[in-house]
Steps between C-alpha positions, in 0.01 A plus 500: 500500500502122480475474875205741507322306224563172684351648817197624309446158344535336842243736655265444208533123532448525875185707451364254245578214737305670780208561265499133400502393866215738581296382200562139600387575854190673365408194297566274797269716710226488240549130442521408867168656583319519169255776419219249490602318816205364696409707801398350829135595528405640836195345655404813690433853376809715454594710801466877505857566383465260211158646424654847479777367275247328274299822469814698418612243245170522310382860542843660451808449287673348801559589865770739615694434821263563791181489290387164637521620859331832413206335323459245778494786754238696304293192437501322165132563425531870582809528280322329210206736534740796486662367184153463346453875557828648367364853514548479879875436460732801470662499156697826510841335532430285195386797296813692596716210380319497165516877451819481294316301230301780342338291225304304762271802534489602133224441248578284199492808278752682721737203492463469124612854432762536774662165414413462131505183292623518142160585339466810719858603424445448126197728516735773620754411232229527233379836628166360616571589862714775654837440661465543880639826637571363847879438496466159665233378260680659207812296586303173506346569158833614353671179618213291362516679164875440489445130572230466231715679243791271578280192466361625169849575370624155598199345328570705185866402506407133527253535211763674284752225563240233423404673176865538405564132564203402283629712210846344500615162386510205740741598778824317531540251784540677830342826379290667770121489481292814539464469876867426552592795280290755683506384860868562589490872409166554673606308807831685516324836494243393761773368729699821459191708584449293812866529604482877455186515715638274773826691500336805657300313766769513769541875455125558502456296819732738686285804422217629723167354381356812333832584334533139390157516338593818313816334368304193389256717303798677339655175371475407131172321437674173409679500836179581688334206329774255597576639845337213693505235226694202634627705794612295803283504811740700721570764236129528430431551870770768522364679192145510641591572864337812640287574194132573548252229394423694183867546418572128548213415268628741235854358506369145465244598236773645277583139419167321546182702569268199512740323734448772762128423518552125511768524767295731721181294495698181567701668776182633657345153509809348659537774761133486597521124546808532721420806710126569505315434825185450291626156413170330417416782259832439323447123485149552360619758248755246378233228492241700306753643257606145423134395466430786257847480350643733238853491356737794545684420178206552264514838328288767668473295820846632590318826572167360617611247761576751777152651486346153461636375831460833681149599390339175386635216715607649833181695589279192451689215668270502803183623329232341283622265230260648245663843543846353449374313193354815344813701579722248321260474205517876445872529564703613197774262616268197477332622181841532338651180642215275380441703182135587567574862411529386137195271501235598249155356445463344153169686451608821669491837328880506485524157339233575240636843418189688606578871527513643848210744468209593727246454217551122522390415854503146628146359501333167557509276195538144377875498563454624849484741325607787304292713269760655273582541133739276318861599567663745259868508409688694760783745442710305746408163352842350573453582868160330499649192338767493767233524766301219343810282520496542879173312526357342813761418763411232756810521721344701781170312489676166537727606784216686672312172543788253525742692723317796651163354603353156425816291468586252227223262609252774580229390260549735204530404133680636195171656399500691829853621427394636160190665644698667779755623245215660305370659819832670570556646154527875536679477839824659392767761579504865408835567334667182634849606394463826688404355837127542443217377724213258444238612250194333352469540123156405362633477143703192596219328687327192361125567485229256596395281789753257652456192716762432768472198733128487421446870581356720227701820469294768327660733248603786730850601402749547781251377759516150347852459636397612846211254496724210402748590774214495753394155380854367527574664837195334660537157340548202733796379291669837555445473875665158503784592265596816692472319833721220372770737378502691828520178700787374283691821567432513875452137609645231272542397139209258545262667748223297670161494329330597825694826504415577136132434574498737798680777312275462194192527719629823652586634154145448373333614822694829523486604132865404454637689802867402488572608858218276621631207294846546651354518851325170438830346393714648779256386769444154356630183669659401169722810499631414848523124453842352591543366147474855363804611703795556263305323228586749226828565320599861438521635149829674412343839576369379836836342581710808420264737683472272804881479519528878488237533773654228717843663488362854533709590198540861394434549128668805348457390137250227405646450151732206586214329687278539193778338298507210746126445452547506123767231535265293717238516224256741666549845353253736666204558265684273258254211458418507129194268492171619655520214751767698689757323719413170662517482879519120510811333638575269209554797267776651712668203667798344321868464587615799292233729646577393856872557445420850370310565823784367710750721315278804553472424873877468531562821304245695704633375835860576400411853378596416144162615362558836333256769603399310816669486839449262791621545858539152645563635850143636514372142510726393788523582870789726595638232733503247218686740273751575777564133578508412129358157575406360158269233648300759694495720192348217299225445758414870509503530122266202474248675723543836326493383138287186517269536802329175577629149462842433347540136414779299656644433155516869412655593835765230484583561135563869568680423826741281307619818335609620843645168614716468190862577604560734209178687579597525868836647404318763298272577794802545725652748257356846577594607149251250355168586667292398202470134589212545742341678203526168317291345778243778453504446125451125537203564728345723234550218252368232734185299419321653798558853369380400153161412646226711645 
């Protein structure tokens, strides 16, 4: 036993030593070249190959092996035109890959009731809604009810202990407090429940899928609930293997219904970015979602975000800006995120307690005006008081002008913000906690004329909002702000003024035609200028996706990749402020972040990324693999993973890994083939790969 333990400790120390050497080499590589190293500026226009690479770097999430040659053969301009018309690109393979994520095609209401949050479950518990008869849905609700009951019991136990402690004399030194007194028993029971659930996983995994599902539904509810809680990746994969998409969702929802929706929309975004041939459409969907950002972690937006991206953002990314603006303004996801659904005019019928009755029509008057009797006490007076406390909410009005249209220096004032907020009172959600759609409610609307940016907005109810959106969509500040943001995403963090001017002119001339604005940018000399080549640093999402595309990785389960993005600080749909995620280099470039990227590249190349596999041999010529020449392998990997120029410093720093005697000994050992994977991983972490 002692000998075995000594061997284990030796292997562990050896592994840690190798990790330290690899990390040191990674830092040397980053330090030797520097992410901000000055590039030699070419005096002539980039050649056709480099032009194709530049187009792929900007219009896609990164080139795959062979893409540069294919685009150059088609013709860069022709390829760009095709990307600008994604409807001409076959998307069947992508749709087939997404078919297992059923929630991507559901309405918000369907998701809400198939994967219920606690309020929906409590409605069933209170008898206000029926228990589903479908056995799958019934199991989800039963597990959720069990979980809520357990939470309520634990809360009651804690309250009882607290009350007991308050009724006794001062406890002696070392006596447990209320939390310490209750937690051990609760934790012990929860851990036992989880052990019982996990104890049957191996047996379940051996059963045929349909039989396995029947056995899962026959388990005690507490075991169903804990079946996947804290379950290791491999056991989880074995448990879910062979199940239909619906069955997989049910098993996962037994523990966390909302998590199924979040995981599927995030997985769908990642898979589209990696595999879709409609790459520009994916890049633009990511751009416009970030521009009109909402946060997945805010209440009802868990259930609204899928529809928001699918039906509001994606269909408009190459259309008219005014249509995209209206779609976001009427989206329940945006109305909920920026709280406009609760906004109430201070002189509205709802705020003043005027009864909702057809005998009191809205008429012209001194207050803009309403001819109506004085308000009478209402039976539901407490409700009215609660509504009055909502008041006017300016969140959406402010972000509409500052982030969505005019920009922070767009020429609006605080008075404009207040007036726009008054305009949009009444734009709300029908049954927001039940996945409802946009609805206009006149009782919430602030009556009277408004003035926005010098434009008089007549009292016309819902149409006031549409009129303000038209004013904002056609404003010169909006044209410049949108053009600047697009140029920052596609050209550089500090795009040339001449490019912004040209794009703004097209925006105003074409009624905000976004495809036309992009065409102006993609055909501009500024876009193709030598200084624009590799001028941008990839965000974590762009880096991870570009690495997956460059290696032609096969993703069987996106969950570990989503966890990697969370660790890198870029959870998908996880930007809490309305500004969304920054795309500027200085936000994402620091030593810790770059080391995280290097570690991801090494893990991916060495096939240590769970749920993702990478075949290194696919990137190399058969003769090179047969000869096992590490130097030739490095050259071929450089061309496959980082097409274009590799700096002398990067090449020599990575080559030193091969020249090192210990590394050479590992190359010569056929039982240790992973070392060329280290070269691939270092290339993915290189400064050249970080740029686009």
